Each structure stands twice: as C-alpha cells, then as structure tokens.
C-alpha positions, 0 to 999 in steps of 0.5 A: 415583480423585481429587477436585477437593478434593484427596483421594484415594480407593481403589476397594474394589468396586463403589460402595464406596470407602475414603477416607484417614482409614480410612472407607469412601464408598458410592455408587449411581447411578439415573436418571444421579443420584449417591447417596452415604454416608460409613460408619463403618471396617467394609467389611460395614458398608459393604455393608450401607450401600450395599444400604439406600441402593439400596433407599432410592433404588428407594423415593424414600425417598432424597435425591439431594443430602442435603448442600444447603442451602436458600439454594443451592437457593433461589438455583437456583429464582430464577435459573431462574425469571429465564430464564423472565422472560426467555424471556417464560414468567413474568410480571416482576411475579411474579419481584419478588414471589419475591424479596420474599419470600425476600430479606425472610422466607425465606432469614434463617430457613432459608437454611443449612437442609439441605435434605433435613432440612427438615420440617412443623414448620420451615414452620410454625415460619416461618410462626409467626414472620411472624405474630408479626412482624405479617406480614399473611395475605396477606403469609404466604401469599405467602411460603408459595407462593414456599417451595411453589415452591421445595420443588416445584423441588427435589422434582422433582430428588429434592433432597428426599423428601416435600413439608412443606408439604403436610402443613400442617394447614389451621389452619397455613396463612394464610388472607386474607380476601377483601376485598369489593370497594368501590364509591364512590356518585357523591356520594362520587365527587363529593366525592374528586375535590374533595379532591384536588390538582391532580396527583392529580385526573387520576390519580384521575379516569383510574383512576375513569373508564377501570377501568385497574389501578394498575400500568397507569396509572402505566406509560401512556406518551401514544403509548398514549392516542389522543386523536382516536380517544377511547381508551387502548391498554392494552399495558402496566404498570409494573414495580416497583423494586428494588435499585437496579433503576429501574421500566420498562414489563412486559407486561400482567398477562395476554394479556386485559389487552390493550385499547383503553378508551374514553375519555368526552369530559370525561376526554379533554379533560382529558388533552388540556390536561394534555399541552399543559401537561406539561413531558414530552409525547413518545410516548415519556414518561410520562402522569403524571410526576414532576418529573424525567420518571420514572413514580411509585411506587404506594406513594407515589401511594396513600398521600400522594395516593389515601389523603390525600384519602380522608381528607380527603372523609370517606370513610376514618374509620380504622375500616376498610381505605382506600381502594386504587386497586382500588375505583376500578376496582371503582367502575368495574366498578359503572358499567358493570353497574348504569349502563350495563347491559353483560353479564359478557362485555363487562364483562370485556372492558372490565376485561382480565380473563383470563376472564369466569368471573373478573369473574362471581366478583368481580362476582357480587352486581353483576349480580344486583342489576342483574338484579333491578333490570330485573325490579322496574322491568319488573314495577313500569311493567305495574302497575295503580298505575304505570298511573295515570301514563298519560294518561286517553283516552275514546272518542268516538261516533264512534271517535275518542279524545279527552283529557278535560277537566281537571275531566273527567280529574280525574273520570276518575283519581279513580275509577281510583284507587278502582277500582285500591284496591278491587282 
C-alpha cells in the first residue's frame, strides 16, 4: 500500500501494516473516521496495541487525529465561522472579535501545540499570562470564549477527547465586573455639549437624544435619516477595520435592532443644517464623515472626541472609568423611563434590545425608581399636607360655593393648618 509521501507499507493482517523502517502501523476505523498509531517492531505488541486502540475509541478516550496542531484546527474553525457569516447565520462583528483574540492572544501561545495534548493547566497558563500582560478581565474572558469555541469544534470531530476549558476551577475563570450604567444629569449633559467641538457636538447630541449604539451611530448614511418624517431608520451598523479591510456597513446586532427612532425637532434641525453644509450629502454618504468622506473610527471619536470633552466639562477626573458612548445610551434610556414614563416593552423597542427581559436586566433600578416616584407622588398629593395648597371654598346659605375674601381666606387657611398639625 502506498501513500502520498512516497513510502510503502505491507499489510500483515487486518488493521496492521509493516513499515519500511521495520515498525508496525496499526489502524482502526469507526463511524467513518480513521484512528492510527505507529508501534515498535514487535508484531505481538502491535496486535495488543490495536486491540487497546479499538477499546479506547469505543470508550471515547482516543482522539481521531492526535497529531493535529492547535493552529491548524483554529484555521479550519475560523474558515467555517467566516462561511457562516457569509451565509448570514453569524454576525460579522462576532467574527472580528474571534479573529482578534485568536491572532493576538491564542496563536502566539498555542499554535504549535498538539491539540490532543492540551490540558486544563495549559489553558490556565494562557489566562494567567494574559492577566500578567495587563489584559483586563473582559479581554481575558473574550479570549477564553474564542478558545472554548475552537475546543468544542474539535471535540465535535473527535480530535480531542475531553474539553480542558470545562475543567477550569471557578477562581481560574475571568470574572469581568459588571459596570453600572452611568447616567448623566441635565446639568452634566449641558456641560458636556458645551465642551464639544463643532464636529463632535452633533455626534454626541445624536447619541444622547436617540440612544443609538456607537456602531449604529457611525454606520448611519443620509438615506437612513428621514427629516421630513422626523425619524432615523436604524438598519445597519459599522464594522471594525482589520488587516487592511476598511470598515463597512453590516447587519445590525440583532433583528430587533432594526427600528425607527423618533427625532426631536431640535435635533432634526441640527441634522438638516449639517447636511446643507456637508461636502458629502448624497443619500449613500456617511452622516458623520471624515474630511475624506470615510466613516470615523470608534476609538478616535471616543478617545479624542467624547472623552476629551468629558474631561473639559469636569465629568471625568481620572478617578473612575472614562465616559463612554454607551453611557450616552444609558442617559437616553433614563429619559425614556423617568421623564417620559415609557414601560419596559416601549423602552426595549426604542433601544433595539433583543427582548424586554434584557432591558429589565439592565435598567431594573430605573423602572423601580420610576414606580416609586409615581407612588410617592400619588400618596403625597392625597395627603392633608398637600391639600393645604388647594383653594379654600365656603358654602353660602343658598348652597353656592364662594371663595372667602382675602382676610377670611387667610384665616381659614390658618385654621386648617392648625387642625392638620393637631391630627
């Protein structure tokens, strides 16, 4: 029997072959997959090794391809994921995140390692190195998620026997702290807008008064902005640039993210003025474009724009997390809940969440605050203390109400206050 590499092997018996170097090659096939081993020059040992190989396969203890390297399998997995993105089954930005963690964190550490030999200690060592290199818990968790996806892909194809990620101890897993939603007050919003440059002002104002995600904001084109109807039709977002591939419009995060967001008249006027002055104002042009007509990068508009303005406005003193565009989204949600009194379903639709449950998980404290405020307001309005503000009316002998004269009204109010305080 020949092979692609040119060497020949001689069949001795079923599943056992003699190689030119005098060693024996044993093989077994189960479920359409081939398992094989190279054994020494002892035929009896080769027979025993084949029986052990068959037993290990049936027990699920033998990888189908023990020599496969992590880098090879990761490449196959990434190509498969890219195919799912092209078919519309997975999101392009998810692929961008996986590619980033793979190229930046996983391949440098694991590319040449045999996949079947990876242990839980190897995984823990990778996570420890990421922490030691200054990676945040969120970044480390993202790298672990990518690694786990590759391991599950290999496990599905029997290229690895057990999942080392599942064996991690709880303390070994990264636990990104959940950042509490930061909501700006009206005075803070006023200071932030005043500190923005003319270019940043409209972008920040649009984020504050529409609640768009930063990727949705940067992905807007003029065809999405219906000034006559007073609405923004969110139907795409901007992808991140990587490896020479420019950013482009891609599908929204979820189907629920496709939505119409009403424009307040003041913001609609600002957008109309901006379009009249903009050198790129065609329907397919970016609403927020650079001098070259290209879309802005997320990092630039955040660090050089929003966070610079926040420092000038005294909203960031360096003692806590820097202001993010997502905090402007939280501020918009607060306005919907506390000022306008929208319920969880209405708020979820305006924000483009996948479900009202997600909205409730993020903004439960705001809905609770709004509910308590309504209850307290109703109870206060019905209290004797609040009724002191009502006009005092008296009944004449003919049965008609008459408001007392100024002196009499003052005396009546004094008498009512006394009776309330006594009670």
